[in-house]
MIVO-856967 format. One record per residue (C-alpha): residue number from 1; x, y, z. Coordinates in Angstrom, 2 decimals, always signed. Example, Ala and Ser with C-alpha at 12.3 -4.5 7.8 and 13.67 -1.06 7.14 Angstrom:
<nodes>
<1 <+12.30 -4.50 +7.80>>
<2 <+13.67 -1.06 +7.14>>
</nodes>
This chain:
<nodes>
<1 <-67.23 -8.70 -113.67>>
<2 <-65.43 -6.34 -111.25>>
<3 <-68.13 -3.74 -111.96>>
<4 <-70.66 -5.79 -109.97>>
<5 <-71.13 -4.77 -106.32>>
<6 <-68.72 -6.57 -104.05>>
<7 <-71.59 -7.59 -101.76>>
<8 <-73.25 -9.40 -104.69>>
<9 <-70.05 -11.28 -105.48>>
<10 <-69.78 -12.22 -101.80>>
<11 <-73.30 -13.67 -101.89>>
<12 <-72.39 -15.77 -104.93>>
<13 <-69.40 -17.18 -103.06>>
<14 <-71.51 -17.87 -99.97>>
<15 <-73.84 -20.08 -102.02>>
<16 <-70.92 -22.44 -102.58>>
<17 <-70.52 -23.29 -98.91>>
<18 <-70.60 -27.11 -98.51>>
<19 <-73.48 -28.79 -96.73>>
<20 <-72.84 -29.62 -93.08>>
<21 <-69.61 -28.87 -91.28>>
<22 <-66.86 -30.89 -92.99>>
<23 <-63.22 -30.78 -91.95>>
<24 <-62.21 -30.72 -95.61>>
<25 <-63.57 -31.58 -99.03>>
<26 <-61.34 -33.15 -101.71>>
<27 <-60.04 -31.49 -104.84>>
<28 <-62.48 -33.34 -107.10>>
<29 <-65.50 -32.11 -105.14>>
<30 <-67.75 -29.75 -107.09>>
<31 <-67.43 -27.00 -104.47>>
<32 <-63.63 -27.08 -104.61>>
<33 <-63.64 -27.01 -108.40>>
<34 <-66.10 -24.12 -108.48>>
<35 <-64.09 -22.05 -106.01>>
<36 <-60.88 -22.68 -107.93>>
<37 <-62.60 -21.63 -111.15>>
<38 <-63.78 -18.39 -109.56>>
<39 <-60.23 -17.48 -108.55>>
<40 <-59.50 -17.15 -112.27>>
<41 <-62.49 -14.92 -113.09>>
<42 <-61.33 -11.64 -111.56>>
<43 <-59.16 -10.22 -108.82>>
<44 <-62.22 -9.52 -106.66>>
<45 <-63.57 -13.06 -107.02>>
<46 <-60.10 -14.40 -106.28>>
<47 <-59.83 -12.44 -103.03>>
<48 <-63.29 -13.60 -101.97>>
<49 <-62.85 -17.27 -102.96>>
<50 <-59.45 -17.88 -101.39>>
<51 <-60.65 -17.69 -97.75>>
<52 <-63.31 -20.30 -98.58>>
<53 <-60.68 -22.58 -100.10>>
<54 <-58.62 -22.31 -96.93>>
<55 <-61.69 -22.88 -94.76>>
<56 <-63.25 -25.90 -96.49>>
<57 <-60.79 -27.42 -98.98>>
<58 <-57.56 -28.27 -97.16>>
<59 <-57.71 -31.93 -98.16>>
<60 <-54.02 -32.84 -98.36>>
<61 <-53.58 -36.36 -99.73>>
<62 <-50.18 -36.23 -101.44>>
<63 <-46.66 -34.81 -100.91>>
<64 <-47.27 -32.40 -103.79>>
<65 <-50.34 -30.92 -102.16>>
<66 <-48.56 -30.75 -98.81>>
<67 <-45.71 -28.78 -100.34>>
<68 <-48.13 -26.55 -102.25>>
<69 <-49.99 -25.72 -99.04>>
<70 <-46.77 -24.75 -97.29>>
<71 <-45.69 -22.56 -100.22>>
<72 <-49.12 -20.99 -100.37>>
<73 <-49.08 -20.16 -96.70>>
<74 <-45.56 -18.73 -96.79>>
<75 <-46.55 -16.56 -99.75>>
<76 <-49.67 -15.09 -98.21>>
<77 <-48.41 -11.54 -97.71>>
<78 <-49.71 -10.51 -101.11>>
<79 <-53.00 -12.34 -100.49>>
<80 <-53.45 -10.50 -97.21>>
<81 <-52.85 -7.14 -98.82>>
<82 <-55.48 -7.91 -101.47>>
<83 <-57.91 -9.16 -98.83>>
<84 <-57.54 -5.95 -96.82>>
<85 <-58.26 -3.92 -99.94>>
<86 <-61.40 -5.93 -100.69>>
<87 <-62.57 -5.82 -97.07>>
<88 <-62.65 -2.04 -97.19>>
<89 <-65.16 -2.25 -100.06>>
<90 <-67.53 -4.67 -98.28>>
<91 <-70.50 -3.65 -96.17>>
<92 <-69.59 -5.50 -92.96>>
<93 <-73.20 -5.43 -91.79>>
<94 <-74.40 -7.68 -94.64>>
<95 <-71.38 -9.83 -95.50>>
<96 <-70.84 -13.37 -94.09>>
<97 <-68.28 -13.44 -91.31>>
<98 <-66.06 -15.96 -93.11>>
<99 <-65.37 -13.44 -95.85>>
<100 <-64.25 -10.83 -93.35>>
<101 <-61.48 -13.09 -92.03>>
<102 <-58.00 -13.14 -93.41>>
<103 <-56.87 -16.52 -94.77>>
<104 <-54.83 -17.45 -91.65>>
<105 <-57.95 -17.23 -89.51>>
<106 <-59.65 -19.59 -91.95>>
<107 <-56.87 -22.17 -91.58>>
<108 <-58.62 -24.06 -88.80>>
<109 <-59.51 -27.41 -90.41>>
<110 <-57.19 -29.85 -92.14>>
<111 <-57.21 -33.40 -93.53>>
<112 <-53.77 -34.99 -93.84>>
<113 <-52.74 -38.15 -95.69>>
<114 <-49.46 -36.97 -97.24>>
<115 <-47.40 -40.17 -97.42>>
<116 <-47.12 -41.90 -100.79>>
<117 <-46.45 -45.42 -99.55>>
<118 <-47.58 -47.45 -96.55>>
<119 <-44.77 -46.01 -94.43>>
<120 <-43.81 -42.76 -92.74>>
<121 <-40.16 -43.31 -93.68>>
<122 <-40.23 -40.36 -96.09>>
<123 <-37.99 -37.66 -94.64>>
<124 <-38.90 -34.90 -97.15>>
<125 <-42.60 -35.29 -96.31>>
<126 <-41.90 -35.27 -92.57>>
<127 <-39.76 -32.14 -92.90>>
<128 <-42.50 -30.26 -94.74>>
<129 <-45.10 -31.48 -92.28>>
<130 <-43.00 -30.23 -89.38>>
<131 <-42.70 -26.78 -90.97>>
<132 <-46.42 -26.69 -91.67>>
<133 <-47.36 -27.55 -88.10>>
<134 <-45.00 -24.87 -86.84>>
<135 <-47.00 -22.32 -88.83>>
<136 <-50.44 -23.79 -88.13>>
<137 <-49.93 -24.35 -84.42>>
<138 <-51.57 -21.11 -83.32>>
<139 <-54.93 -21.58 -85.02>>
<140 <-55.53 -25.20 -86.15>>
<141 <-58.73 -26.44 -84.47>>
<142 <-59.83 -29.56 -86.39>>
<143 <-57.52 -32.25 -87.76>>
<144 <-58.05 -35.66 -89.36>>
<145 <-54.98 -37.75 -90.18>>
<146 <-54.63 -40.94 -92.18>>
<147 <-50.97 -41.81 -91.61>>
<148 <-49.19 -45.18 -91.27>>
<149 <-47.54 -44.30 -87.96>>
<150 <-47.18 -47.99 -87.08>>
<151 <-45.22 -48.69 -90.25>>
<152 <-41.99 -49.12 -88.31>>
<153 <-41.05 -49.22 -84.64>>
<154 <-38.92 -46.66 -82.78>>
<155 <-35.87 -48.95 -82.74>>
<156 <-35.96 -49.04 -86.56>>
<157 <-35.91 -45.25 -86.94>>
<158 <-32.50 -44.13 -88.23>>
<159 <-33.54 -40.77 -89.72>>
<160 <-35.19 -39.23 -86.65>>
<161 <-38.56 -39.50 -88.36>>
<162 <-40.52 -40.27 -85.22>>
<163 <-38.92 -37.62 -82.95>>
<164 <-39.54 -35.00 -85.64>>
<165 <-43.19 -36.01 -85.99>>
<166 <-43.70 -36.18 -82.24>>
<167 <-42.28 -32.70 -81.74>>
<168 <-44.42 -31.36 -84.59>>
<169 <-47.67 -32.82 -83.23>>
<170 <-46.91 -31.57 -79.72>>
<171 <-47.13 -28.00 -81.04>>
<172 <-50.83 -28.34 -81.95>>
<173 <-52.12 -27.08 -78.62>>
<174 <-55.14 -25.27 -80.11>>
<175 <-56.75 -28.48 -81.40>>
<176 <-60.33 -29.07 -80.29>>
<177 <-61.12 -32.00 -82.60>>
<178 <-58.75 -34.79 -83.66>>
<179 <-59.09 -38.10 -85.50>>
<180 <-56.35 -40.64 -86.17>>
<181 <-57.85 -43.09 -88.64>>
<182 <-55.12 -45.75 -88.56>>
<183 <-53.89 -45.88 -84.97>>
<184 <-53.84 -44.23 -81.55>>
<185 <-51.40 -41.53 -82.80>>
<186 <-48.44 -43.82 -82.26>>
<187 <-45.48 -41.46 -81.80>>
<188 <-43.30 -43.28 -79.27>>
<189 <-39.55 -42.84 -79.65>>
<190 <-36.28 -44.28 -78.32>>
<191 <-34.16 -42.14 -76.04>>
<192 <-30.54 -43.24 -76.35>>
<193 <-28.03 -44.96 -78.61>>
<194 <-28.77 -48.26 -76.93>>
<195 <-32.24 -48.14 -78.46>>
<196 <-33.84 -48.23 -75.04>>
<197 <-37.60 -48.02 -75.49>>
<198 <-39.48 -46.09 -72.83>>
<199 <-43.22 -45.47 -72.89>>
<200 <-43.85 -41.75 -73.30>>
<201 <-46.96 -39.74 -72.45>>
<202 <-49.43 -39.80 -75.32>>
<203 <-49.09 -36.72 -77.50>>
<204 <-52.78 -35.85 -77.59>>
<205 <-52.81 -35.58 -73.79>>
<206 <-50.86 -32.33 -74.20>>
<207 <-53.68 -30.63 -76.13>>
<208 <-55.62 -28.79 -73.41>>
<209 <-58.43 -27.57 -75.67>>
<210 <-59.37 -31.03 -77.01>>
<211 <-63.13 -31.66 -76.97>>
<212 <-63.56 -34.47 -79.52>>
<213 <-61.11 -37.36 -79.93>>
<214 <-61.27 -40.39 -82.24>>
<215 <-58.62 -43.12 -82.20>>
<216 <-58.13 -46.50 -83.86>>
<217 <-57.22 -49.76 -82.09>>
<218 <-56.30 -48.35 -78.68>>
<219 <-55.71 -50.72 -75.78>>
<220 <-58.43 -49.81 -73.28>>
<221 <-56.58 -51.78 -70.59>>
<222 <-53.46 -49.62 -70.95>>
<223 <-53.11 -47.42 -67.87>>
<224 <-51.17 -44.84 -69.89>>
<225 <-54.22 -44.43 -72.12>>
<226 <-56.55 -44.02 -69.13>>
<227 <-54.23 -41.55 -67.40>>
<228 <-53.87 -39.55 -70.60>>
<229 <-57.63 -39.27 -71.00>>
<230 <-57.92 -37.90 -67.47>>
<231 <-55.69 -34.98 -68.47>>
<232 <-58.23 -33.82 -71.08>>
<233 <-60.40 -31.58 -68.92>>
<234 <-62.54 -30.42 -71.84>>
<235 <-63.15 -33.79 -73.54>>
<236 <-66.81 -34.25 -74.48>>
<237 <-66.86 -36.98 -77.15>>
<238 <-64.60 -40.04 -77.44>>
<239 <-64.76 -42.40 -80.44>>
<240 <-62.85 -45.69 -80.27>>
<241 <-62.67 -47.84 -83.40>>
<242 <-61.77 -51.54 -83.06>>
<243 <-60.41 -51.02 -79.55>>
<244 <-58.59 -53.83 -77.73>>
<245 <-59.41 -54.95 -74.20>>
<246 <-62.45 -56.12 -72.28>>
<247 <-64.95 -53.67 -73.71>>
<248 <-67.70 -54.06 -71.12>>
<249 <-65.34 -53.54 -68.19>>
<250 <-63.51 -50.53 -69.54>>
<251 <-66.38 -48.73 -71.23>>
<252 <-68.14 -48.67 -67.85>>
<253 <-65.12 -46.88 -66.40>>
<254 <-64.83 -44.44 -69.30>>
<255 <-68.50 -43.50 -69.11>>
<256 <-67.96 -41.94 -65.69>>
<257 <-65.20 -39.56 -66.82>>
<258 <-66.07 -36.05 -65.73>>
<259 <-67.33 -33.93 -68.62>>
<260 <-67.61 -36.78 -71.12>>
<261 <-71.07 -36.77 -72.68>>
<262 <-70.69 -39.44 -75.37>>
<263 <-68.61 -42.58 -75.92>>
<264 <-68.88 -44.25 -79.33>>
<265 <-67.52 -47.76 -79.89>>
<266 <-67.06 -48.51 -83.60>>
<267 <-66.62 -52.02 -85.02>>
<268 <-68.20 -54.48 -87.39>>
<269 <-71.31 -56.07 -85.89>>
<270 <-69.80 -59.48 -85.12>>
<271 <-67.22 -57.96 -82.78>>
<272 <-69.60 -56.01 -80.57>>
<273 <-70.08 -57.78 -77.21>>
<274 <-73.85 -57.33 -77.26>>
<275 <-75.54 -57.79 -80.58>>
<276 <-78.46 -55.54 -81.41>>
<277 <-80.43 -55.19 -84.62>>
<278 <-79.92 -51.43 -84.66>>
<279 <-76.63 -49.83 -85.62>>
<280 <-76.02 -46.83 -83.41>>
<281 <-78.23 -48.04 -80.54>>
<282 <-77.41 -45.86 -77.54>>
<283 <-77.61 -46.00 -73.80>>
<284 <-78.72 -42.56 -72.71>>
<285 <-76.68 -40.54 -70.22>>
<286 <-77.79 -40.05 -66.64>>
<287 <-78.11 -36.53 -65.27>>
<288 <-77.64 -35.24 -61.73>>
<289 <-80.13 -33.05 -59.88>>
<290 <-77.99 -30.06 -60.83>>
<291 <-78.36 -30.93 -64.50>>
<292 <-74.79 -32.16 -64.96>>
<293 <-74.17 -35.40 -66.86>>
<294 <-72.89 -38.12 -64.52>>
<295 <-72.63 -41.03 -66.97>>
<296 <-71.95 -40.44 -70.64>>
<297 <-74.10 -41.75 -73.47>>
<298 <-72.79 -45.04 -74.85>>
<299 <-73.20 -45.66 -78.58>>
<300 <-72.16 -48.87 -80.32>>
<301 <-71.85 -48.37 -84.06>>
<302 <-71.77 -51.31 -86.46>>
<303 <-69.83 -50.54 -89.62>>
<304 <-71.57 -51.88 -92.75>>
<305 <-69.82 -54.77 -94.52>>
<306 <-70.52 -56.84 -97.59>>
<307 <-72.39 -60.06 -96.86>>
<308 <-69.85 -62.21 -98.67>>
<309 <-67.15 -61.11 -96.21>>
<310 <-64.74 -60.15 -98.98>>
<311 <-63.85 -56.87 -97.30>>
<312 <-61.22 -56.67 -94.60>>
<313 <-62.61 -55.38 -91.32>>
<314 <-59.46 -53.37 -90.56>>
<315 <-59.59 -51.39 -93.79>>
<316 <-63.32 -50.82 -93.77>>
<317 <-63.38 -49.66 -90.14>>
<318 <-60.48 -47.29 -90.76>>
<319 <-62.12 -45.92 -93.90>>
<320 <-65.48 -45.52 -92.16>>
<321 <-63.96 -43.54 -89.29>>
<322 <-61.84 -41.42 -91.63>>
<323 <-64.73 -40.57 -93.94>>
<324 <-67.20 -39.68 -91.20>>
<325 <-64.60 -37.61 -89.35>>
<326 <-63.73 -35.76 -92.53>>
<327 <-67.33 -34.94 -93.46>>
<328 <-68.09 -33.88 -89.88>>
<329 <-70.71 -36.54 -89.05>>
<330 <-68.65 -38.78 -86.75>>
<331 <-69.24 -37.09 -83.41>>
<332 <-73.03 -37.23 -83.40>>
<333 <-73.42 -40.28 -85.61>>
<334 <-76.58 -42.31 -85.06>>
<335 <-78.50 -44.92 -87.03>>
<336 <-79.91 -43.59 -90.29>>
<337 <-76.95 -41.45 -91.42>>
<338 <-75.94 -43.84 -94.20>>
</nodes>
């Protein structure tokens, strides 16, 4: 197999690229399984397949996979040496750019659901996550999390779980796209031994490169939320799932945020203030004479539910947001995707 031209092997690998632009595809996906199989065929295939695994397949849904990713990253020196050797054999004029990157450059997209139970009170997982974010902080661009951050309040935290997580997330200053499927990225902490609770600035407001933001169950009437959004100078798309507050009043205010081109409100149909027969019906943005958007596009998305009502709207809305964020379709979602 190694006798084949390296360019031909690179073309074979390129054919395995997933459709669309997903954040991550799970381990059971056919693309992930095929890439893993190719790493066992030959040293050349292994060196070509590994960057694709790092680019498309970082779907971390267990503590074991979280730990494996950290170990893999820490042990990349040998991988990098092999990649440099292979790169010298490739015609750079005809080879896809992804294959010319070292694995760290490919580590830009990540899906994280590492906790085993419905709680973040798992110190070993938090410790690994903190170490991983320390390493990823210089190049992570897209992140989807499914974490039970509301599982206990700051006053109940006796292992410094929440401060550790808050500090870890604050490091992710290169993020351009972020989705929190279960909450608003609830990382508030207590400051002193008296368990005094003080509202802190929202963590995502410290990510200056953020362009796309999706949050669950935010309070649109909370001034801290509004002030935090105003700090995001590059924000283009905002997705709010099952948000609290007077939707009509506060969406009107959000639509005028400078630079925002799209606001998506996600809920089951019965909770939208204005019913319409079309899921994804949009109000088009207005444009100034200079061609700049003055009012963002408003899209109300109705999440499909079973007619018998057996499903719980919380779980189905969270799952809908998580799945569409992970497969890359959330930000431009319109009627007809499903």
